N, C-alpha and C positions, 0 to 999 in steps of 0.2 A: 147413590149406587157408586157413579163415577170415585165419586171423594173419597168413598171408604176402601179403593182399588191404589191409590195414589202411596209411591217409594217416599219415604222418608227420606231427605236430600240428607247423606252423610260423607264423610271425608274417609269413613271406613272402607278396608277394599271387602267388597261381598263378594264369597264363590259359590255359586250355587251345584248342587249333586243334581243329575240330569240323567233320568234312564228309566228302562222298564221295571217291572215290580220287581222285586228279589234280586237284584243288582248290586248292594251291597252298599245303596246310600246312607243310610242311618249309622252303619259304623264306621263307615267312612267320617260323615261328618262329626262322628264323637272324638273319632280318632283325631282329625286334624285340627279341633278344639282345643283337647287336652295338650296335644303337641304346640300348639301357637298360645298357649294362655289365655283363651277368649271363651265367648258362648256359641252356640249352634243353636239356630232355628227348627224348632221340630215339625217334621210333620204334621200341621193340623187336620187335615182329612184321615188321616189315623184314627185319631181318637173320637172324633164328632160320627165316623160310619162305626166305628165299634163301639159306640154307644145307641146309634141306632138300631146295630145288630141283635145287640142285648136285649133291649126295650122289645123292638117290633119283629127283630129275624126278618128283616127288609136292608135287604143290601144298595148301592147307587142309585140316584136315579139322576133325570137332567137337571133335576130341580135344585136339587145339592150343589149343584157346580156352582152358582155365584156364591152363598153361604160359604164354601169353602175356601172360595180363591180370597172371600174377606177376612177370613180367620187368617191365611195364610198370609196375607198382606200385614194385618196389625201384628200377630207374633212375628214377623221378620222387624216391623218399626220398633217393638218394643225391645227386641231382642239389641239393637242396635243402641241402644243406652247406654248398654254394659258391655258393650263390643272394647276388645283391644287391641287396634289397628286391625283384625280380622274379623268377618262374622261369616261361616260356612251354614249355606241352606241348605238343611234337606230335601227342600225339593223345590218348587216356585210355581208361577201361574199358567210357566208353557208346558210344563208337565201335565197342568188339568185341562189346557187347551187339547194338547195331543190326545189324552185318553178321551175326551167329549166327541171329538173329530173319528177317534175308534172305533167306540160304542153307539155312539149318535149318531154318526156322520152328518153332525152340527154343533155348532160352538157360537154360544152368543154374541153377539158381538160387541157386548158390554166388554166380556170377558176376554174375546180377542183384542180387543184394543188396547188393554192393559198389561196382558201376557205380550203382547208385541213392547208395547212401549218402557215396561220393566226391563233395566238394564245391570247387569253384573259385570264384575271386570273380568270374569271368567266362569266359563261354565266347565265341568265336568261330566262328559259321557260316560258313563258307567257301562260297560262290556254286559253280556248273557254268559261269560265263561264261568261262572259261576255254580256252584250248585241250587237251583228251585227248594225253596223253602217254603212248604204251605201253611197256611193261617186261615181263618174265618173269614176274612177279609179280598184275597189275593184270588184272582180268578183262575187262571190255568196256565201250565207250562208247555202248553203248545205256541206252536210259531213265534218263539219268543224273537227268533234272528230277524223273523219281517216285523217283527213290532220294534225291534232296534232298531233295523231300516228306516220305520216310519219316523223317532224318535230323532236320527238324528239328520235325516231330510230338514224338519222341522228345523233346525240348528243354521242350516246347511238357508235355507229361504228366507229365514228373520234376518239371517246377518249377524247370528251370534258368534263370541268368539269363544270356541270351545277345544277341547281336547280328551281325547278318548282314554278312559283307564282299563285295561287288563290286566290278567293275571289274577292273581290269592291274593289279601286281603295287604298282608306285610309288601307286596310288592306296588299294591298301589298306593299302600300310603307312601313309601319311599318315595315314589315316583312321582308323589303328587305336592311332598313335599317340597321335593327339587325345582319343581314347576313354580310351587307360589313364589318362592326365594328368588326365582328367576323371573317372574313377573313383575315386584316389587322394584327388583336391578334394572327392568327395562321401562319400566315408570319413571324411575329417575333419571334416566336418558333423555324424555322425551319422548319414549314412543306410549300409542294407542293401546289396549287390547288388543285390537285387531291387528297390527303391527305386530304383536309379542308373538301371536299364534304364528302367524305368514313366519315369522324369523323360527318359531320352536319347530314349526315342521318341514323345515328346511336343515334343521340339523346344524345353525348358525350359530358359533357359540357370540355370547353379548359382549364378551374380553375382545373378541376378533372385530367386531362393528366398531366397539369402542376404539379399538386401535386404530382400524381405518380411520374414521369420522376426525381422529387427531391427526393423522396423515393429512386429512384433504386441509382441515385447518393451516397448520403448518407447512408444510410441502415436503418433500424429501431432496434430501441433500444430493448433491451432484457426488458423482465420484470423482476421484481425486488422483488424477494419472500421474502417476512418476515418472515412465518411459513405455513404449511400445515396444511389445514382446517380438524379440528378434531372433535370430537365426546364433544360437552357439549364445545365447542373453536371453533365456528362458524359452528356445525352441530347439529341442534336437533336430538335427539333421546327421543325416544315416546316408551313407552310400546304399546302391542297390543290393551288395551283398550282405550287409547290413541286415537289410527288411531280407531279406532271405534266411539270414542267420535265424530273427527271430523268430518268424513263421514258420520255421522247422523247432525253434525252444517251444511253441504254444502245441504244436503236433506233438509232440513227444509228453507232452502234460496234461492231452484236455480229457483224454479218457477214463482220467477218476475226479473228473468237473462235472459238473451242471452248468448246459452253457443256455443262455437267452436270448433271444435278441428281441428289442424292445422297440415298436415303432409307434410314434406318435401320427395318429390317422383321423384325425377327427375334421382335418380341414377343410372349409368347403372350397369350390371351384371358383366362386364368384371372382375372383382378383382374377384370374386366370382369362374369362371372358371380360372382362372391364368395358375395354374399347372396343368389342364386338357390342356389347350393350349398346354404349353411347352412340355407336354409328348407328341403331334400328331405331332408337329414339327420335333422332336428329335428322336422319336423309330422308329427304322427298325423294320418291322413284320417278315418279312422274314430271317433275320440273326439275333434276338434278342431275349432273352424271358424277359417281363416285368419282372418278379422279380431280373435278371441280370440289370436290368434299375434300377432301384428301389435301389438296393443294391450301384451300380455305383452312383446316383444320391442323395443318402442317404435321399431318398424323404419319409418320413412315410406319407406325405399327402395324397401321393395316391394308399400307404399302405390301409392305413384308410377305402380310399374312395371305393376301391373293395371290402374290408369284408366286409361292407355295403350296397354294392351298391341294393341291392332287396328292403334296407328300405328306400329308396328314392322312393317322391311320385311319381316320374315321373319311377320308374323302369318298372311298368308292361306295361304301352303305350309304351315305348320304345321297351322293349321286345316283345313283340305281333308283332311291325308292323317291326322289324327284321327277325321275324321266317314265313313272311308272306312273304316278299320280296325275303329268303334265305329257300328253301326247307329243304335243306341238312342241318339248322342252329344247331340240336341237334346233328349232327354228330363232328362239329366243338371242337378245342381245346379252352380249358378258353380263352387263350391269345386272339384269334382270336376273341371271344366273347366279351370279354371286350375290345378291341381295336374298335370294327367295333360301341359298345356300346357310345364307347366316341367320337367317330367320330359324329353320327347321332348327339348326344345331341349338338353338337357345329357347325355341319354340317351347312354353311346358305342354304341350300336347303332344311334342312328339320328342328330342333326344333332351332339349333341359337342362343342357350340360352344364350350366351356369349356377344352376341349384343342387345341383350333385355333390358330393365329395369328389375331392381329386380320386380318393383311394378306387374306384370304380370306372374310372374312364379309361378309353382306348388311348395308351401310350405310343406303343411299339409294334409294328409291322411285321408280322412275320411269314414266310412264305406259306404256312396255313392257318393261321389267325393272328389277331389283334392280342394284341397283352396289354392284363390292366397294371399298374404300379402293384397290387396284391401279389399277383403270379409272381412277378420280377422277384417281391423280396420272399416270397416262398422260394424261388430258384437260390438265391444269397443265401435265404437262412441254413438249406442244405451244406452248400457248400462252405461255409467259414465257420457256421455254428451249432453246430455238431459235432457229437462224441458217442461211442459205442452205435453207431449208427442211428441216434434218435436227436431230433431236433428240435427248437422248442423256438414258437415262434408269437408273440406277443401284441396286438393291436389295440391303444387305446381309441375309441369310435363313439359317438354319441350314439346311442341307445337305438335310436329311431331308424339306425344304418346298419343295425347288425346284419336282418336279414340278405340283404341285398349282397355286402361282405360274406355272408356263409354260402351264397348261392355261386358266387365266383369260386370260392374256395372248393366246395365240394365239385364244380366241373373240371379243375385243373390239380388237385392236389395228386390226385392218385399219378399223373403223370409227371410229375415232378418226383416223386417219392419212386418211381419205376426207375425213371431215369437216373438217379443221385442214388438209389439203393439205401433211401434216408426214409426213418418215420418222421412224420413233422406234425406234433403236437400244438395245436390253433387255441388261444385265450383271447379273451376279449375283456378289457373293463372301460367304464366309462367316467366322465371327469365328475367327482361325487359333488352333488347339489351345494352340500356344505362347504365346501371352497369358494363359491360364488361370492362377489362384493356388493355392499350397497352401495349405489348410486347417490349422488346430491349435486344439488342444482350448484346454479353458479355464485349461489349466496354460502355453500357447503351445507346446507340443512338437507335431510333424506328427501330426495325425489321423488313422489307419488305420481303415477299416470294418470289416464281419463279416469278410471274406477277408483283410486282413493289406495290402489294399491302399493305397499314399497317396490322399489322398484329393483332387483339383482341382478348382475350380470356376469358372466364366465368371468373367470381370472387370469385368464389367459394361459400357458404351459405351463408355467410354470405350476399349478395348480394339481401338472401330474408327478409330483414330488412322493403325494402320495399314494397314489398307484405303482410308482417304483418302489414304494416303500412296501408294497405289498408281493413283491416277487421273490419268489425261490430261487436263486441258483448263485453259482459260484462266481462266472466270469459272466456279463452283458452290455450285448452289443445295443450300441441306440445309432437309429436312423431314421431322419426324416422319410417319410410317406414319398414325396415326391424327388427324393433324390435317387436314383435307377439311373441302368444304364442294359443301354440292346447289346453295345458289344463290349468288348473285353472284359469280362465279368471273371476272368480268371487273373487278371492283375487286380481288379478290385478287393477279390480274396486273397492275394497275398499281401495287402496294406492292411487289412481288416484282422487279419492273423498274426501279423507282425506288429499291429498295435496291441492285440491280445498278450504276444509276447512279450513284449514290453513290461507290460503290467504286470503279468506272472513274477518276472524277474526282481523287479521292485517289491511286491508285495512279499516275495522270498524273504528277501532280505530285514522287509520291515518287521516281517512276523518272529526272524530270528531274533531280531532283536528285544522283541518286547515280550517274548518267551523269556527271553535271558532274563529281562528286571521282573516277570515275574517270579522267575525259578530262585532271585537273589542272587542269577550267576554273573551281575554285570557288573566289571570290578574300573575302578577308575581309571588305569591305561588306555581302557577300551574308550572311554566319551571321545577322543579327539576325533579318531577317525569314524567313530559313527553321524558326527556332526559336520567333518565333512562329507560322509554320504548327506546327508540330509540338506547341507548349500549347494553342492555341485549336480546331485543328481535328481532330488525332488523340487531344485530351486528356494527351498523354504529361509526364507532369511531367518536368523538369530534376532534375538533381545540383545542389545548391546551391554545389559550389566548382566551377561548369561554368566560371563566367567567368573563374575565375582560370588556367583552363587555356590552352597556346599555343595558337596556332593552328592549329596540327599537328595537335594533340589534339583540338579542339574538331571538327574534320573528322572524324578518325579513329570520336569519339564519335556525333559522326552519321550517318555508314556503319552503324555497329553499330544505332545505333536504329532505321535504318529499313530497314535491310536483312533484312525478316522477311516473314511470308505476314500476308495479310491477312485483317479479317472487318470486316463492316458486318452487327451483329446488330438484326433488330426487335425492339423491347420494349411490352409496350401494360401497360395502367393496373391496378396490382393491387385485384384483387377478390375476394381468399382463398382464392384457388387454392393447393394446396400445390403448393412446389418451389422453383427456384431465382430470384434476381435479381440486378440490378444493381448493385454498390457501388463505392467507394474503397476500396483493400484496400492494407495496410501488409506489406511482405514481411517476413525474415528480415535482408536489409540494410537496411532499413530505406525502399526506394522504395514507392513509393505509383502502382498503376495500375488502371483499370476491369478488374474480373472480373465473373463469374457465378459465384456464392456458392449454395449450397445449405445449405437449413436446419441439417442433418446436420454441417455444417462452421461453424457457430456458434457461443461458448461461450455455452450459456444460461443458465449460473449464472454471468455474467457481468453484472449488471445496466446496464453502462454499453452492450454490445455488444448485447444485451437492447433497451435502445432504440432503437438504431441497425435494427435490426432492423425495431421497430415502426413508426417513422417513413419506412420505404422506401414509394415510391409506384408502382414498376411490379414486373413480373414480366419472366421469360422464357420467352417462345413455343416457343421452339428456331424462330430463323426469322433463317437464314443467309445470308449469300451472302461466297463467299471466293476469294481469289487464294493461288495456291497455288506461283507462278512469280517469278524476281527478275528483276530489270533487266534481266538479259541471256537472259531468255527460260529457264535452265534453272529444274530445279524444286527445291525447298526439299525439304531431309532434315525433315520434320515433328517425328519425334522430337528433334530437336533443341529445339524450343523449347515441350517440356511441362516442368510442373513436379511432377515425382515427389514432390515430400510434400504435394502434395495429394489422398491418394486416401480412401477411404473403409475403417474398417472396421465391419466387419455381423454380427450376431450371428443364427446359425442351427442349426438342429436337424437329425440325421438318423437316423433309424429311435428318436428317442428320446434322443438323446445332444446336446449342446450341443457346437456350435461355434465357434469366428470365423471368418472369410473375411475378404480385401482384395479390394476394389474397386479398381481403376487408377483415377486423375484420370479426370472425366467428359470424354469427347469435348468438350463448348460449357465445361468446366469446367478443371481444371486441364491437359487435354491441350494447351488452346490459348493456355496462360498468357501464354505471351510471342511472343504474336501482336501485331501492332498493330490495337487493338480499336476500335471505334466503335459507340455504339449510339444508333438513331434510335426515337423515338415512333412508334408504327402502330397502328391503329383496331383495337379488339377482336374487330372483324370476322374479324380474318386469322388467329383465336384459336379455334381448333374442337376442342380432343381431344377423343377418347374414352376416357374412363378408367374409365366403368361404362354397363352398358348404356341404363341412364336417359338416358344424355347421347344418345343417338338422339332425342329425344324434342323436345331444341332447334330452336327454328326453324333454326336452320341445317341442321340432318339433315334437315328437313322438306321436302315438294315445296310449292311456296307455292300 
C-alpha cells in the first residue's frame, strides 16, 4: 500500500494548490501550467467521486480516501514525465488528510504518513475570498473561514513552505507567477523553499540579499579621507548676530511651510545601564564592599553614579518604595542601600529601566514632576517646528512600545499645547522588516538559528531613510531622542531655527537656478556666478573638465548637481565624544564631497588616514534640518541618493555562535551621501546626548 503512495523523485519544481473547496485551485493550476508551458496534475478525487455519484448517488466515505490518495499520487507521478521545469498539482495528499480529519475526525495512518512525507517546493494556500460555486460534490459554503483556518494550521503544523493567495483570479495569477519566478531565483542562490518563504514574508528583495552576501564576501571599502572639514573649509562659522538673522528669516517664511520634527526614538536603554548590570552580576554583597569592588575593577563610572545618586530624576521614587518595602531601611549600611537601589532600578519586576526605550525614562526633574525625552521633544517641537499654530512631531519607534509612548503623550501633550498655544500632531512609524539584513557565519554562509531558520537583523538607523521618505513636509528637523536639554531651551530654539533659515536661503537660490534651467532662461554669462555659488556656498567641488563642456552640457551638469535634497547639519567642536565627524571625502570616481564619516568607516591601519582623523576638529551631534522636495514641489525619492557602498559589517554573537551582520549606510552618513550638504558650527550647548545614565548628572540635565 505504502509503495503506491511514494512520490517519484524529480528535478522538476512541484507547486501544490492547497485549500478548501471552491477556492480557485483548478483554475489557477491550469493558468500557471499555460503560462509556464508545462502540464498540471488534475484532482483525482473529483473524477473518482463524480463517477461514484453518477453510478450510485453516493458521496465520499472513509474507505474511499486511500484509493483517492493512490490515484492522486499516480496522476502526479505520470504528469512529471511530461512536465517542463514545473508541475502544478491541483491538489495533494495533505488536502485529503485534512478533509479526512474534518469530516471523519480520523486519518488512516498510512495516508497521514504519506501526506507528511510528500514534498513540494511550494504550497499556494488559496483563500476563501472568492464566490462559492455549488456542484454535485461540494458540501456547503458554511464555515468557510473556519475551514480555511484548519487548512492553514495543517501547513504550519507540518512545517510546509506556503504562501497565501487572495483576490480575484487575475490578481492571484499575477502574484503566483512573480512568486514562482522568485522561488527559482532563490533556489539558484542556495536557499531552500522554507528559506524562500521566510524571506518572502519579511518582504525582502532577493536582489538585496544577493547584494549583501556579496558585501560579506568582498568586504566594504573604507572611506578615503582627503582632509577634515574645519571652520571656513567645509564648516560655516557664524557670529551670534548672524544666527539671529537666519532665525528671523526662518520665522518670516515658515507660515507658508509645513514643518516636521523627525525623531529616531527606538533606541533601547541597555547601554545606559551596562556598567550597573555588570555590577549586579558580579558584586557579592555578603562578602565584599562596593569601594573594594570599584578599586578592583577601576570603575570610576560607578563612583560617579553613587556620588550623584540623589540627583537622578528617579531617585526620590525608588528611595520612597525601598523605605515602604523595608521598614528597617534607615538602619541599613550605605552599601546595602546602594545595592538594593540599583537592583530595583533594573529589576524586571520593578523599574526594569535597562530593557525599556530611552524615550520613556525620566530624564529631567522639575519642581512639579519628572519629564521624559518624549515630553522634552514635545516642548521643542512646539517652539521651533511649528507654523500657523501647528507642529508636526514624528517618532520612529518599535511597534511593541507604541502604547507606552501614547500613554506619556496623552498625559503631557495638552499641557504643552496650552502653554505654547500650539496644536501638536503626533505620528509614529516603525522600521520596516523588509529593511532587515541577512546574517552570515564567519564562512559568509547564511546563518541559521537552532530552529533552522535564517537569521535577519535590524539594519541600523540607515533603514530609517525609508521612514523619512514617507514624510510630507517642506522642512524637516532631525534630532535623536536622547539629545534634549532641561535648561536654555530658548537657545536651542534659536540655533535650530537659524539652521532652518540657512536652509531656506540656500534652497531659494537653488530653486531660482533650477527654474531658470526649466524655463530655458539661463544664459552663458550667468554660469560663472552659479559655479561660484555652488563651490563657495554649497561646498561642492566641480569636476576638472567642466570648463571644456559645451554650454548645454554645463547647464545639464548644474541641474544634476543642484536637483537634490538639501541638508544643513549643525557641527560641534570635538571634545572626544565617540561617533562621526565631518570630512572631505573622495569617492571611487575621484569626486570630493563633504560627508559625515564614522570611525568604523576609516582605515585606522593607514597612518595618513589616521592622522586626518586625529586632526579633525568637529563632531556630528545629529542636528539636521532637511528639505526633501524639488523646485517643482515634488518629493524626491530619497533612496536614489544613498551611497550603498558605505554600510557597515559588524561582528555579533547569537547564543554563543559568532556571526556577521550588515548595517545599511547610516541615516546621516551614507543614506544622505548624495544630498547637498552644508555644515554649520553650533555651540556645544546644542549637544546633550544621554549615552550612559551618568550623563543625566551633567548641568544640561539638572535643574538650575
